DRENDO-355779 format. One record per atom (N, C-alpha, C, O): residue number from 1; atom name; x, y, z. Coordinates in nm, 2 decimals. Atoms other than C-alpha are relative to their C-alpha. Example, Ala and Ser with C-alpha at 12.3 -4.5 7.8 and 13.67 -1.06 7.14 Angstrom:
REM residues 2
(1; N; (0.09; -0.12; 0.00))
(1; CA; (1.23; -0.45; 0.78))
(1; C; (0.09; 0.12; 0.00))
(1; O; (0.19; 0.12; 0.07))
(2; N; (-0.09; -0.11; 0.00))
(2; CA; (1.37; -0.11; 0.71))
(2; C; (-0.08; 0.11; 0.08))
(2; O; (-0.03; 0.22; 0.09))
REM end
This chain:
REM residues 165
(1; N; (-0.11; 0.08; 0.03))
(1; CA; (-12.84; -6.24; -7.49))
(1; C; (-0.08; -0.13; -0.15))
(1; O; (-0.15; -0.23; -0.12))
(2; N; (0.01; 0.09; 0.14))
(2; CA; (-12.91; -6.42; -7.87))
(2; C; (0.06; -0.13; 0.02))
(2; O; (0.18; -0.14; 0.03))
(3; N; (-0.08; 0.13; 0.01))
(3; CA; (-12.86; -6.83; -7.85))
(3; C; (0.11; 0.01; -0.10))
(3; O; (0.21; -0.06; -0.08))
(4; N; (-0.07; 0.04; 0.15))
(4; CA; (-12.69; -6.79; -8.21))
(4; C; (0.16; 0.07; 0.07))
(4; O; (0.28; 0.03; 0.04))
(5; N; (-0.14; -0.10; 0.02))
(5; CA; (-12.42; -6.52; -8.08))
(5; C; (0.05; -0.14; 0.11))
(5; O; (0.16; -0.19; 0.10))
(6; N; (-0.05; 0.07; -0.12))
(6; CA; (-12.39; -6.76; -7.76))
(6; C; (0.11; -0.11; -0.04))
(6; O; (0.22; -0.12; -0.01))
(7; N; (-0.10; 0.08; 0.06))
(7; CA; (-12.27; -7.07; -7.96))
(7; C; (0.09; 0.05; -0.11))
(7; O; (0.17; -0.03; -0.16))
(8; N; (-0.13; -0.04; 0.09))
(8; CA; (-12.05; -6.89; -8.20))
(8; C; (0.07; 0.06; 0.13))
(8; O; (0.19; 0.08; 0.13))
(9; N; (-0.12; -0.04; -0.10))
(9; CA; (-11.90; -6.77; -7.90))
(9; C; (0.12; -0.13; 0.11))
(9; O; (0.24; -0.13; 0.14))
(10; N; (-0.08; 0.12; -0.04))
(10; CA; (-11.84; -7.12; -7.75))
(10; C; (0.07; -0.04; -0.11))
(10; O; (0.19; -0.06; -0.09))
(11; N; (-0.10; 0.05; 0.10))
(11; CA; (-11.74; -7.23; -8.10))
(11; C; (0.13; 0.03; 0.02))
(11; O; (0.22; -0.05; 0.02))
(12; N; (-0.14; -0.07; -0.02))
(12; CA; (-11.47; -6.97; -8.05))
(12; C; (0.11; -0.03; 0.08))
(12; O; (0.22; -0.03; 0.04))
(13; N; (-0.03; 0.01; -0.13))
(13; CA; (-11.36; -7.02; -7.75))
(13; C; (0.06; -0.16; 0.02))
(13; O; (0.17; -0.18; 0.05))
(14; N; (-0.07; 0.13; 0.02))
(14; CA; (-11.35; -7.44; -7.77))
(14; C; (0.10; -0.01; -0.08))
(14; O; (0.19; -0.08; -0.03))
(15; N; (-0.07; 0.03; 0.07))
(15; CA; (-11.13; -7.43; -8.05))
(15; C; (0.08; 0.12; -0.03))
(15; O; (0.10; 0.15; -0.15))
(16; N; (-0.05; -0.09; -0.03))
(16; CA; (-10.93; -7.12; -7.93))
(16; C; (0.02; 0.03; -0.12))
(16; O; (0.13; 0.02; -0.17))
(17; N; (-0.02; -0.08; 0.13))
(17; CA; (-11.00; -6.94; -8.27))
(17; C; (0.06; 0.15; 0.07))
(17; O; (0.00; 0.20; 0.17))
(18; N; (-0.06; -0.10; 0.00))
(18; CA; (-10.78; -6.64; -8.26))
(18; C; (-0.07; 0.14; -0.07))
(18; O; (-0.14; 0.13; -0.17))
(19; N; (0.06; -0.18; 0.10))
(19; CA; (-10.89; -6.24; -8.36))
(19; C; (-0.14; -0.02; -0.07))
(19; O; (-0.17; 0.03; -0.18))
(20; N; (0.15; -0.03; 0.11))
(20; CA; (-11.26; -6.31; -8.48))
(20; C; (0.00; 0.08; 0.08))
(20; O; (0.03; 0.08; 0.19))
(21; N; (0.08; -0.14; 0.02))
(21; CA; (-11.41; -5.99; -8.49))
(21; C; (0.03; 0.11; 0.13))
(21; O; (-0.05; 0.17; 0.20))
(22; N; (0.01; -0.07; -0.13))
(22; CA; (-11.23; -5.82; -8.22))
(22; C; (-0.05; 0.00; 0.11))
(22; O; (-0.05; 0.10; 0.19))
(23; N; (0.06; 0.01; -0.16))
(23; CA; (-11.39; -5.95; -7.93))
(23; C; (0.08; -0.05; 0.09))
(23; O; (0.16; -0.14; 0.06))
(24; N; (-0.06; 0.06; -0.10))
(24; CA; (-11.27; -6.00; -7.60))
(24; C; (0.01; -0.19; 0.07))
(24; O; (-0.05; -0.28; 0.04))
(25; N; (0.04; 0.15; -0.03))
(25; CA; (-11.23; -6.34; -7.43))
(25; C; (-0.19; -0.01; 0.11))
(25; O; (-0.25; 0.07; 0.18))
(26; N; (0.13; 0.08; -0.11))
(26; CA; (-11.58; -6.52; -7.26))
(26; C; (0.06; -0.01; 0.19))
(26; O; (0.16; -0.04; 0.25))
(27; N; (-0.04; 0.01; -0.13))
(27; CA; (-11.63; -6.49; -6.92))
(27; C; (-0.13; -0.02; 0.09))
(27; O; (-0.18; 0.08; 0.15))
(28; N; (-0.11; 0.11; -0.02))
(28; CA; (-11.70; -6.72; -6.80))
(28; C; (0.06; -0.08; -0.12))
(28; O; (0.00; -0.11; -0.22))
(29; N; (0.01; 0.08; 0.15))
(29; CA; (-11.52; -6.91; -7.03))
(29; C; (0.00; -0.12; -0.01))
(29; O; (0.10; -0.17; 0.04))
(30; N; (0.08; 0.17; 0.04))
(30; CA; (-11.66; -7.26; -7.12))
(30; C; (0.06; -0.07; -0.01))
(30; O; (0.16; -0.05; -0.08))
(31; N; (-0.08; 0.07; -0.02))
(31; CA; (-11.54; -7.55; -7.04))
(31; C; (-0.01; -0.13; -0.16))
(31; O; (-0.11; -0.20; -0.17))
(32; N; (0.04; 0.05; 0.12))
(32; CA; (-11.50; -7.74; -7.41))
(32; C; (-0.02; -0.16; 0.02))
(32; O; (-0.01; -0.23; -0.08))
(33; N; (0.02; 0.13; 0.02))
(33; CA; (-11.55; -8.07; -7.31))
(33; C; (0.06; -0.12; -0.09))
(33; O; (0.18; -0.16; -0.12))
(34; N; (-0.08; 0.09; 0.15))
(34; CA; (-11.52; -8.32; -7.59))
(34; C; (0.01; 0.08; -0.12))
(34; O; (0.06; 0.03; -0.22))
(35; N; (-0.03; -0.09; 0.15))
(35; CA; (-11.53; -8.04; -7.85))
(35; C; (0.12; -0.06; -0.08))
(35; O; (0.19; -0.10; 0.01))
(36; N; (-0.14; 0.01; 0.08))
(36; CA; (-11.23; -8.13; -8.10))
(36; C; (-0.05; 0.05; -0.15))
(36; O; (-0.15; 0.02; -0.21))
(37; N; (-0.04; -0.08; 0.11))
(37; CA; (-11.14; -7.91; -8.39))
(37; C; (-0.02; -0.07; -0.10))
(37; O; (0.04; -0.17; -0.07))
(38; N; (-0.01; 0.06; 0.08))
(38; CA; (-11.21; -8.05; -8.71))
(38; C; (0.15; 0.02; -0.10))
(38; O; (0.16; 0.14; -0.14))
(39; N; (-0.10; -0.03; 0.12))
(39; CA; (-10.88; -8.06; -8.95))
(39; C; (-0.04; -0.01; -0.16))
(39; O; (0.02; -0.08; -0.25))
(40; N; (0.06; 0.00; 0.13))
(40; CA; (-11.08; -8.00; -9.27))
(40; C; (0.13; 0.12; -0.03))
(40; O; (0.22; 0.17; 0.04))
(41; N; (-0.02; -0.14; 0.04))
(41; CA; (-10.99; -7.74; -9.52))
(41; C; (-0.06; 0.10; 0.00))
(41; O; (-0.04; 0.19; -0.08))
(42; N; (0.11; -0.06; -0.02))
(42; CA; (-11.26; -7.58; -9.41))
(42; C; (0.09; 0.16; 0.08))
(42; O; (0.15; 0.16; 0.19))
(43; N; (-0.08; -0.07; -0.13))
(43; CA; (-11.09; -7.24; -9.26))
(43; C; (-0.06; 0.08; 0.10))
(43; O; (-0.11; 0.19; 0.09))
(44; N; (0.15; 0.02; -0.12))
(44; CA; (-11.29; -7.24; -8.96))
(44; C; (0.04; 0.20; 0.05))
(44; O; (-0.06; 0.28; 0.05))
(45; N; (0.00; -0.16; 0.00))
(45; CA; (-11.13; -6.84; -8.87))
(45; C; (-0.09; 0.04; -0.09))
(45; O; (-0.21; 0.03; -0.05))
(46; N; (0.08; -0.05; 0.14))
(46; CA; (-11.28; -6.71; -9.19))
(46; C; (-0.16; -0.02; 0.03))
(46; O; (-0.23; 0.08; 0.04))
(47; N; (0.12; 0.05; 0.03))
(47; CA; (-11.60; -6.95; -9.17))
(47; C; (-0.08; 0.06; 0.15))
(47; O; (-0.20; 0.06; 0.17))
(48; N; (0.04; 0.00; -0.18))
(48; CA; (-11.64; -6.83; -8.76))
(48; C; (-0.01; 0.19; -0.09))
(48; O; (-0.12; 0.24; -0.13))
(49; N; (0.03; -0.16; 0.03))
(49; CA; (-11.61; -6.46; -8.88))
(49; C; (-0.09; 0.03; -0.09))
(49; O; (-0.13; 0.15; -0.09))
(50; N; (0.08; -0.01; 0.09))
(50; CA; (-11.83; -6.49; -9.15))
(50; C; (-0.21; 0.01; 0.07))
(50; O; (-0.30; 0.08; 0.04))
(51; N; (0.09; 0.02; -0.07))
(51; CA; (-12.10; -6.64; -8.92))
(51; C; (0.00; 0.10; 0.09))
(51; O; (-0.10; 0.17; 0.09))
(52; N; (0.05; -0.16; -0.08))
(52; CA; (-12.06; -6.35; -8.68))
(52; C; (-0.07; 0.07; -0.01))
(52; O; (-0.16; 0.11; 0.07))
(53; N; (0.00; -0.12; 0.10))
(53; CA; (-12.08; -6.12; -8.91))
(53; C; (-0.16; 0.02; -0.02))
(53; O; (-0.23; 0.10; 0.04))
(54; N; (0.15; -0.01; 0.00))
(54; CA; (-12.44; -6.20; -9.03))
(54; C; (-0.08; -0.03; 0.09))
(54; O; (-0.19; 0.02; 0.08))
(55; N; (0.10; 0.02; -0.16))
(55; CA; (-12.57; -6.34; -8.64))
(55; C; (0.01; 0.16; 0.04))
(55; O; (-0.07; 0.22; 0.10))
(56; N; (-0.01; -0.18; -0.12))
(56; CA; (-12.44; -5.97; -8.53))
(56; C; (-0.10; 0.07; -0.05))
(56; O; (-0.17; 0.14; 0.03))
(57; N; (0.10; -0.12; 0.04))
(57; CA; (-12.66; -5.78; -8.75))
(57; C; (-0.09; -0.08; -0.03))
(57; O; (-0.13; -0.07; -0.14))
(58; N; (0.12; 0.08; 0.00))
(58; CA; (-12.92; -6.04; -8.69))
(58; C; (-0.04; -0.06; -0.14))
(58; O; (-0.15; -0.03; -0.16))
(59; N; (0.00; 0.10; 0.15))
(59; CA; (-12.92; -6.23; -9.03))
(59; C; (-0.03; -0.11; 0.03))
(59; O; (-0.02; -0.17; 0.14))
(60; N; (0.02; 0.18; -0.04))
(60; CA; (-13.04; -6.57; -9.09))
(60; C; (0.19; -0.03; -0.05))
(60; O; (0.27; 0.04; -0.11))
(61; N; (-0.10; 0.09; 0.04))
(61; CA; (-12.74; -6.81; -9.14))
(61; C; (0.03; -0.12; 0.01))
(61; O; (-0.04; -0.15; 0.11))
(62; N; (0.03; 0.17; -0.02))
(62; CA; (-12.68; -7.19; -9.15))
(62; C; (0.09; -0.03; 0.15))
(62; O; (0.21; -0.02; 0.20))
(63; N; (-0.04; 0.04; -0.18))
(63; CA; (-12.66; -7.30; -8.78))
(63; C; (0.17; -0.02; -0.01))
(63; O; (0.24; -0.02; -0.11))
(64; N; (-0.14; 0.05; -0.05))
(64; CA; (-12.32; -7.40; -8.63))
(64; C; (0.01; -0.14; -0.03))
(64; O; (0.12; -0.19; -0.07))
(65; N; (-0.01; 0.15; -0.04))
(65; CA; (-12.39; -7.75; -8.61))
(65; C; (0.02; 0.00; -0.21))
(65; O; (0.12; -0.07; -0.25))
(66; N; (-0.01; 0.02; 0.11))
(66; CA; (-12.40; -7.73; -8.98))
(66; C; (0.14; 0.03; -0.06))
(66; O; (0.19; -0.05; -0.14))
(67; N; (-0.10; -0.06; 0.05))
(67; CA; (-12.11; -7.53; -9.06))
(67; C; (0.15; -0.09; 0.04))
(67; O; (0.26; -0.11; -0.02))
(68; N; (-0.16; 0.03; -0.08))
(68; CA; (-11.86; -7.68; -8.76))
(68; C; (-0.02; -0.12; 0.05))
(68; O; (0.07; -0.18; 0.12))
(69; N; (-0.04; 0.14; -0.05))
(69; CA; (-12.00; -8.01; -8.70))
(69; C; (-0.04; -0.04; 0.15))
(69; O; (-0.01; 0.07; 0.21))
(70; N; (0.07; 0.05; -0.12))
(70; CA; (-12.14; -8.16; -8.37))
(70; C; (0.03; -0.14; 0.07))
(70; O; (0.01; -0.24; 0.00))
(71; N; (-0.09; 0.12; -0.02))
(71; CA; (-11.97; -8.44; -8.14))
(71; C; (-0.10; -0.09; 0.04))
(71; O; (-0.14; -0.07; 0.15))
(72; N; (0.05; 0.08; -0.07))
(72; CA; (-12.17; -8.71; -8.10))
(72; C; (0.01; -0.13; 0.03))
(72; O; (-0.08; -0.19; 0.09))
(73; N; (-0.09; 0.12; -0.04))
(73; CA; (-11.98; -9.02; -8.07))
(73; C; (0.13; 0.03; 0.02))
(73; O; (0.18; 0.14; -0.01))
(74; N; (-0.14; -0.01; -0.04))
(74; CA; (-11.63; -9.08; -7.95))
(74; C; (0.10; 0.03; -0.11))
(74; O; (0.05; -0.01; -0.22))
(75; N; (-0.07; 0.01; 0.14))
(75; CA; (-11.34; -9.00; -8.21))
(75; C; (-0.07; 0.11; -0.08))
(75; O; (0.02; 0.16; -0.15))
(76; N; (0.08; -0.13; 0.06))
(76; CA; (-11.63; -8.69; -8.39))
(76; C; (0.07; 0.09; 0.00))
(76; O; (0.11; 0.12; 0.12))
(77; N; (-0.01; -0.14; -0.03))
(77; CA; (-11.51; -8.36; -8.45))
(77; C; (-0.09; 0.10; 0.01))
(77; O; (-0.16; 0.12; -0.09))
(78; N; (0.11; -0.13; 0.06))
(78; CA; (-11.72; -8.05; -8.39))
(78; C; (-0.01; 0.02; 0.18))
(78; O; (0.05; -0.02; 0.28))
(79; N; (0.03; -0.07; -0.15))
(79; CA; (-11.86; -7.88; -8.08))
(79; C; (-0.09; -0.13; 0.11))
(79; O; (-0.19; -0.19; 0.07))
(80; N; (0.07; 0.09; -0.10))
(80; CA; (-11.98; -8.12; -7.76))
(80; C; (-0.15; 0.12; 0.03))
(80; O; (-0.17; 0.24; 0.07))
(81; N; (0.17; -0.09; -0.02))
(81; CA; (-12.37; -8.01; -7.75))
(81; C; (-0.01; 0.00; 0.15))
(81; O; (-0.05; 0.11; 0.19))
(82; N; (-0.01; -0.04; -0.12))
(82; CA; (-12.34; -8.10; -7.38))
(82; C; (0.09; 0.11; 0.04))
(82; O; (0.03; 0.22; 0.07))
(83; N; (-0.09; -0.13; -0.05))
(83; CA; (-12.07; -7.86; -7.28))
(83; C; (-0.07; 0.10; -0.05))
(83; O; (-0.10; 0.19; 0.03))
(84; N; (0.11; -0.14; 0.04))
(84; CA; (-12.27; -7.61; -7.48))
(84; C; (-0.09; 0.01; 0.07))
(84; O; (-0.08; 0.12; 0.12))
(85; N; (0.03; -0.04; -0.11))
(85; CA; (-12.50; -7.62; -7.26))
(85; C; (-0.01; 0.01; 0.09))
(85; O; (-0.11; 0.07; 0.14))
(86; N; (-0.03; 0.03; -0.16))
(86; CA; (-12.41; -7.68; -6.94))
(86; C; (0.12; 0.15; -0.01))
(86; O; (0.20; 0.15; 0.09))
(87; N; (-0.07; -0.13; 0.05))
(87; CA; (-12.20; -7.31; -7.08))
(87; C; (-0.12; 0.07; 0.00))
(87; O; (-0.13; 0.14; 0.10))
(88; N; (0.15; -0.10; 0.08))
(88; CA; (-12.54; -7.14; -7.23))
(88; C; (-0.11; 0.03; 0.08))
(88; O; (-0.15; 0.15; 0.10))
(89; N; (0.10; 0.02; -0.10))
(89; CA; (-12.80; -7.24; -6.99))
(89; C; (0.01; 0.08; 0.10))
(89; O; (-0.08; 0.16; 0.13))
(90; N; (0.00; -0.08; -0.13))
(90; CA; (-12.69; -7.08; -6.70))
(90; C; (0.06; 0.17; 0.01))
(90; O; (0.09; 0.26; 0.08))
(91; N; (-0.03; -0.18; 0.05))
(91; CA; (-12.61; -6.76; -6.84))
(91; C; (-0.13; 0.09; -0.05))
(91; O; (-0.17; 0.20; -0.01))
(92; N; (0.16; -0.01; 0.00))
(92; CA; (-12.94; -6.76; -6.99))
(92; C; (-0.10; 0.07; 0.09))
(92; O; (-0.14; 0.19; 0.08))
(93; N; (0.05; -0.04; -0.15))
(93; CA; (-13.11; -6.77; -6.64))
(93; C; (0.04; 0.11; 0.08))
(93; O; (-0.02; 0.16; 0.17))
(94; N; (-0.05; -0.15; -0.12))
(94; CA; (-12.89; -6.48; -6.50))
(94; C; (-0.04; 0.07; -0.08))
(94; O; (-0.11; 0.15; -0.02))
(95; N; (0.07; -0.08; 0.10))
(95; CA; (-12.99; -6.31; -6.81))
(95; C; (-0.12; 0.07; 0.02))
(95; O; (-0.15; 0.19; 0.02))
(96; N; (0.14; -0.06; 0.02))
(96; CA; (-13.33; -6.36; -6.80))
(96; C; (-0.07; 0.07; 0.13))
(96; O; (-0.18; 0.11; 0.14))
(97; N; (0.03; -0.03; -0.14))
(97; CA; (-13.29; -6.28; -6.39))
(97; C; (0.06; 0.18; -0.01))
(97; O; (0.03; 0.28; 0.06))
(98; N; (-0.06; -0.17; 0.03))
(98; CA; (-13.10; -5.93; -6.49))
(98; C; (-0.10; 0.07; -0.07))
(98; O; (-0.13; 0.19; -0.04))
(99; N; (0.16; -0.10; 0.06))
(99; CA; (-13.42; -5.84; -6.75))
(99; C; (-0.09; 0.05; 0.10))
(99; O; (-0.11; 0.17; 0.11))
(100; N; (0.07; -0.01; -0.08))
(100; CA; (-13.65; -5.88; -6.49))
(100; C; (0.04; 0.11; 0.11))
(100; O; (-0.04; 0.20; 0.13))
(101; N; (-0.01; -0.08; -0.09))
(101; CA; (-13.45; -5.70; -6.22))
(101; C; (-0.03; 0.14; -0.10))
(101; O; (-0.13; 0.21; -0.08))
(102; N; (0.00; -0.15; 0.11))
(102; CA; (-13.40; -5.39; -6.54))
(102; C; (-0.16; 0.02; -0.01))
(102; O; (-0.16; 0.07; 0.10))
(103; N; (0.16; -0.03; -0.02))
(103; CA; (-13.78; -5.34; -6.55))
(103; C; (-0.03; 0.00; 0.06))
(103; O; (-0.15; 0.03; 0.05))
(104; N; (0.10; -0.06; -0.16))
(104; CA; (-13.86; -5.31; -6.21))
(104; C; (0.10; 0.13; 0.01))
(104; O; (0.04; 0.22; 0.06))
(105; N; (-0.10; -0.08; -0.03))
(105; CA; (-13.52; -5.05; -6.20))
(105; C; (-0.11; 0.15; 0.02))
(105; O; (-0.16; 0.20; -0.08))
(106; N; (-0.02; -0.14; 0.02))
(106; CA; (-13.62; -4.70; -6.06))
(106; C; (0.10; 0.07; 0.03))
(106; O; (0.09; 0.18; 0.08))
(107; N; (-0.13; -0.11; -0.06))
(107; CA; (-13.27; -4.59; -6.00))
(107; C; (-0.01; 0.10; -0.14))
(107; O; (-0.05; 0.05; -0.25))
(108; N; (0.02; -0.09; 0.16))
(108; CA; (-13.24; -4.24; -6.27))
(108; C; (0.09; -0.04; -0.05))
(108; O; (0.07; -0.06; -0.17))
(109; N; (-0.14; 0.00; 0.02))
(109; CA; (-12.87; -4.33; -6.31))
(109; C; (-0.04; -0.11; -0.09))
(109; O; (0.04; -0.12; -0.18))
(110; N; (0.03; 0.14; 0.08))
(110; CA; (-13.04; -4.68; -6.49))
(110; C; (-0.06; 0.06; -0.11))
(110; O; (-0.01; 0.08; -0.22))
(111; N; (0.14; -0.10; 0.07))
(111; CA; (-13.36; -4.49; -6.65))
(111; C; (0.06; 0.11; -0.10))
(111; O; (0.04; 0.08; -0.22))
(112; N; (-0.07; -0.06; 0.06))
(112; CA; (-13.15; -4.19; -6.78))
(112; C; (0.08; -0.03; -0.07))
(112; O; (0.09; 0.01; -0.19))
(113; N; (-0.13; 0.08; 0.09))
(113; CA; (-12.87; -4.37; -6.91))
(113; C; (-0.10; -0.08; -0.10))
(113; O; (-0.04; -0.13; -0.20))
(114; N; (0.07; 0.13; 0.16))
(114; CA; (-13.15; -4.58; -7.16))
(114; C; (-0.06; 0.11; -0.02))
(114; O; (-0.01; 0.15; -0.13))
(115; N; (0.08; -0.14; 0.06))
(115; CA; (-13.38; -4.25; -7.21))
(115; C; (0.14; 0.04; -0.11))
(115; O; (0.12; 0.03; -0.23))
(116; N; (-0.07; -0.05; 0.01))
(116; CA; (-13.04; -4.10; -7.28))
(116; C; (0.04; -0.06; -0.18))
(116; O; (0.03; 0.00; -0.29))
(117; N; (-0.01; 0.09; 0.12))
(117; CA; (-12.95; -4.39; -7.54))
(117; C; (-0.06; -0.01; -0.12))
(117; O; (-0.02; -0.03; -0.23))
(118; N; (0.15; 0.08; 0.11))
(118; CA; (-13.27; -4.47; -7.72))
(118; C; (-0.02; 0.21; -0.03))
(118; O; (-0.12; 0.23; -0.10))
(119; N; (-0.01; -0.14; 0.00))
(119; CA; (-13.23; -4.03; -7.72))
(119; C; (0.04; 0.08; -0.17))
(119; O; (0.00; 0.17; -0.24))
(120; N; (-0.14; -0.02; 0.06))
(120; CA; (-12.88; -4.06; -7.93))
(120; C; (-0.03; -0.11; -0.10))
(120; O; (0.07; -0.15; -0.15))
(121; N; (0.01; 0.10; 0.09))
(121; CA; (-13.03; -4.34; -8.15))
(121; C; (0.06; -0.15; 0.02))
(121; O; (0.10; -0.23; -0.07))
(122; N; (-0.02; 0.17; -0.03))
(122; CA; (-12.95; -4.67; -7.99))
(122; C; (-0.15; -0.03; -0.04))
(122; O; (-0.23; 0.05; -0.03))
(123; N; (0.13; 0.06; 0.01))
(123; CA; (-13.25; -4.87; -8.09))
(123; C; (0.04; -0.15; 0.07))
(123; O; (-0.04; -0.18; 0.15))
(124; N; (-0.05; 0.12; -0.03))
(124; CA; (-13.09; -5.22; -8.01))
(124; C; (0.13; 0.01; 0.11))
(124; O; (0.23; 0.08; 0.08))
(125; N; (-0.11; -0.02; -0.08))
(125; CA; (-12.87; -5.31; -7.66))
(125; C; (0.03; -0.19; 0.02))
(125; O; (-0.04; -0.27; 0.09))
(126; N; (-0.02; 0.11; 0.00))
(126; CA; (-12.70; -5.64; -7.72))
(126; C; (0.09; -0.05; 0.12))
(126; O; (0.20; 0.02; 0.13))
(127; N; (-0.06; 0.00; -0.10))
(127; CA; (-12.57; -5.83; -7.38))
(127; C; (0.12; -0.16; -0.03))
(127; O; (0.08; -0.26; -0.09))
(128; N; (-0.07; 0.08; 0.09))
(128; CA; (-12.24; -6.06; -7.43))
(128; C; (0.05; -0.08; 0.15))
(128; O; (0.05; 0.00; 0.25))
(129; N; (-0.10; 0.03; -0.10))
(129; CA; (-12.06; -6.30; -7.16))
(129; C; (0.15; 0.02; -0.07))
(129; O; (0.20; -0.06; -0.15))
(130; N; (-0.12; -0.06; 0.06))
(130; CA; (-11.72; -6.10; -7.26))
(130; C; (0.04; 0.03; 0.10))
(130; O; (-0.04; 0.07; 0.18))
(131; N; (-0.03; -0.08; -0.08))
(131; CA; (-11.49; -5.98; -7.05))
(131; C; (-0.04; 0.12; 0.06))
(131; O; (-0.09; 0.20; -0.02))
(132; N; (0.09; -0.10; -0.03))
(132; CA; (-11.62; -5.72; -6.81))
(132; C; (0.07; 0.13; -0.05))
(132; O; (0.18; 0.16; -0.08))
(133; N; (-0.04; -0.15; 0.04))
(133; CA; (-11.62; -5.37; -6.91))
(133; C; (0.00; 0.02; -0.13))
(133; O; (0.00; 0.14; -0.18))
(134; N; (-0.01; 0.01; 0.19))
(134; CA; (-11.60; -5.48; -7.32))
(134; C; (-0.15; 0.09; 0.00))
(134; O; (-0.26; 0.07; 0.05))
(135; N; (0.14; -0.05; 0.07))
(135; CA; (-11.85; -5.22; -7.49))
(135; C; (0.01; 0.01; -0.16))
(135; O; (0.12; 0.01; -0.21))
(136; N; (-0.06; 0.01; 0.13))
(136; CA; (-11.88; -5.20; -7.86))
(136; C; (-0.10; 0.12; -0.08))
(136; O; (-0.19; 0.07; -0.15))
(137; N; (0.14; -0.08; 0.07))
(137; CA; (-12.13; -4.90; -8.02))
(137; C; (0.03; 0.02; -0.16))
(137; O; (0.11; 0.09; -0.22))
(138; N; (0.00; 0.04; 0.15))
(138; CA; (-12.20; -5.02; -8.39))
(138; C; (-0.08; 0.14; -0.06))
(138; O; (-0.18; 0.20; -0.02))
(139; N; (0.11; -0.11; 0.02))
(139; CA; (-12.28; -4.73; -8.58))
(139; C; (-0.07; 0.09; 0.11))
(139; O; (0.00; 0.14; 0.20))
(140; N; (0.03; -0.07; -0.10))
(140; CA; (-12.55; -4.53; -8.40))
(140; C; (-0.08; -0.06; 0.02))
(140; O; (-0.17; 0.02; 0.07))
(141; N; (0.11; 0.06; -0.05))
(141; CA; (-12.79; -4.75; -8.34))
(141; C; (0.01; -0.15; 0.09))
(141; O; (-0.09; -0.20; 0.15))
(142; N; (0.03; 0.15; -0.02))
(142; CA; (-12.67; -5.10; -8.22))
(142; C; (0.09; -0.02; 0.11))
(142; O; (0.18; -0.10; 0.08))
(143; N; (-0.11; 0.00; -0.07))
(143; CA; (-12.45; -5.07; -7.88))
(143; C; (0.00; -0.16; 0.05))
(143; O; (-0.11; -0.21; 0.03))
(144; N; (-0.07; 0.10; -0.04))
(144; CA; (-12.29; -5.43; -7.74))
(144; C; (0.08; 0.01; 0.14))
(144; O; (0.17; 0.09; 0.15))
(145; N; (-0.07; -0.01; -0.11))
(145; CA; (-12.19; -5.50; -7.39))
(145; C; (0.01; -0.11; 0.08))
(145; O; (-0.02; -0.22; 0.04))
(146; N; (-0.04; 0.15; -0.11))
(146; CA; (-12.10; -5.73; -7.08))
(146; C; (-0.13; 0.02; 0.06))
(146; O; (-0.23; 0.09; 0.02))
(147; N; (0.08; 0.02; -0.04))
(147; CA; (-12.30; -5.82; -6.87))
(147; C; (-0.03; 0.08; 0.15))
(147; O; (-0.14; 0.10; 0.21))
(148; N; (0.02; -0.11; -0.13))
(148; CA; (-12.18; -5.59; -6.56))
(148; C; (-0.03; 0.09; -0.02))
(148; O; (-0.06; 0.17; 0.07))
(149; N; (0.01; -0.13; 0.03))
(149; CA; (-12.21; -5.33; -6.75))
(149; C; (-0.14; 0.03; 0.01))
(149; O; (-0.20; 0.11; 0.08))
(150; N; (0.15; 0.01; -0.01))
(150; CA; (-12.56; -5.40; -6.82))
(150; C; (-0.08; 0.01; 0.10))
(150; O; (-0.19; 0.08; 0.08))
(151; N; (0.07; 0.00; -0.09))
(151; CA; (-12.65; -5.48; -6.46))
(151; C; (0.00; 0.15; 0.10))
(151; O; (-0.02; 0.16; 0.22))
(152; N; (0.01; -0.13; -0.07))
(152; CA; (-12.62; -5.11; -6.37))
(152; C; (0.19; 0.06; 0.03))
(152; O; (0.23; 0.18; 0.02))
(153; N; (-0.12; -0.04; -0.07))
(153; CA; (-12.27; -5.11; -6.24))
(153; C; (0.07; 0.07; -0.12))
(153; O; (0.13; 0.00; -0.20))
(154; N; (-0.10; -0.08; 0.13))
(154; CA; (-12.10; -4.84; -6.51))
(154; C; (-0.05; 0.04; -0.10))
(154; O; (0.01; 0.10; -0.18))
(155; N; (0.12; 0.02; 0.10))
(155; CA; (-12.42; -4.86; -6.71))
(155; C; (0.00; 0.16; -0.10))
(155; O; (0.02; 0.19; -0.22))
(156; N; (-0.02; -0.13; 0.06))
(156; CA; (-12.44; -4.47; -6.71))
(156; C; (0.14; 0.08; -0.09))
(156; O; (0.14; 0.15; -0.20))
(157; N; (-0.15; -0.04; 0.06))
(157; CA; (-12.05; -4.38; -6.77))
(157; C; (0.01; -0.08; -0.11))
(157; O; (0.02; -0.02; -0.21))
(158; N; (0.00; 0.07; 0.13))
(158; CA; (-12.04; -4.65; -7.02))
(158; C; (-0.04; 0.04; -0.14))
(158; O; (0.02; 0.06; -0.24))
(159; N; (0.09; -0.13; 0.06))
(159; CA; (-12.36; -4.48; -7.18))
(159; C; (0.10; 0.05; -0.10))
(159; O; (0.13; 0.02; -0.21))
(160; N; (-0.05; -0.12; 0.03))
(160; CA; (-12.17; -4.17; -7.18))
(160; C; (0.12; -0.02; -0.11))
(160; O; (0.12; 0.02; -0.23))
(161; N; (-0.14; 0.02; 0.08))
(161; CA; (-11.84; -4.29; -7.31))
(161; C; (-0.04; -0.06; -0.18))
(161; O; (0.01; -0.01; -0.28))
(162; N; (0.04; 0.06; 0.10))
(162; CA; (-11.99; -4.49; -7.59))
(162; C; (-0.06; 0.10; -0.12))
(162; O; (-0.05; 0.08; -0.24))
(163; N; (0.08; -0.08; 0.08))
(163; CA; (-12.20; -4.22; -7.73))
(163; C; (0.07; 0.14; 0.00))
(163; O; (0.00; 0.22; -0.06))
(164; N; (-0.09; -0.10; -0.01))
(164; CA; (-11.94; -3.94; -7.68))
(164; C; (-0.03; 0.09; 0.06))
(164; O; (-0.01; 0.20; 0.02))
(165; N; (0.00; -0.12; -0.06))
(165; CA; (-12.01; -3.76; -7.43))
(165; C; (-0.16; -0.03; 0.08))
(165; O; (-0.20; 0.05; 0.16))
REM end
């Protein structure tokens, strides 16, 4: 669960950006706190899409703070860092617990599904806090899914569908 991707998801939700990268809504949806959308000439949708594409591909990009701003004082526009941390930290803790459980799994459905994905060429799985059940195979090597799927509920079926049987 990538911190930069979580931060960009927060920006998207806090400012109600639409049509961004074809992604479903966050689950849980964050409380935007004091986040305030800037009224600048910056095309926030295009800037977000560009930032997401670069970060999603694993590339370096300017920090969201540099591109979108952070609320430090009343009246500032940007993202409320406290609200971001209040949403992001519990998600990262839950994901760490999920990852620890999955390393210890002996359920053949879980291990067989991951081995099938590896044999099919999937070399990276990204887990995001999005509407449950969503998943996307990028090319043939990068699979993105939601926490509920990664926790084993439907992992085998979802991987089979993503890999075409």
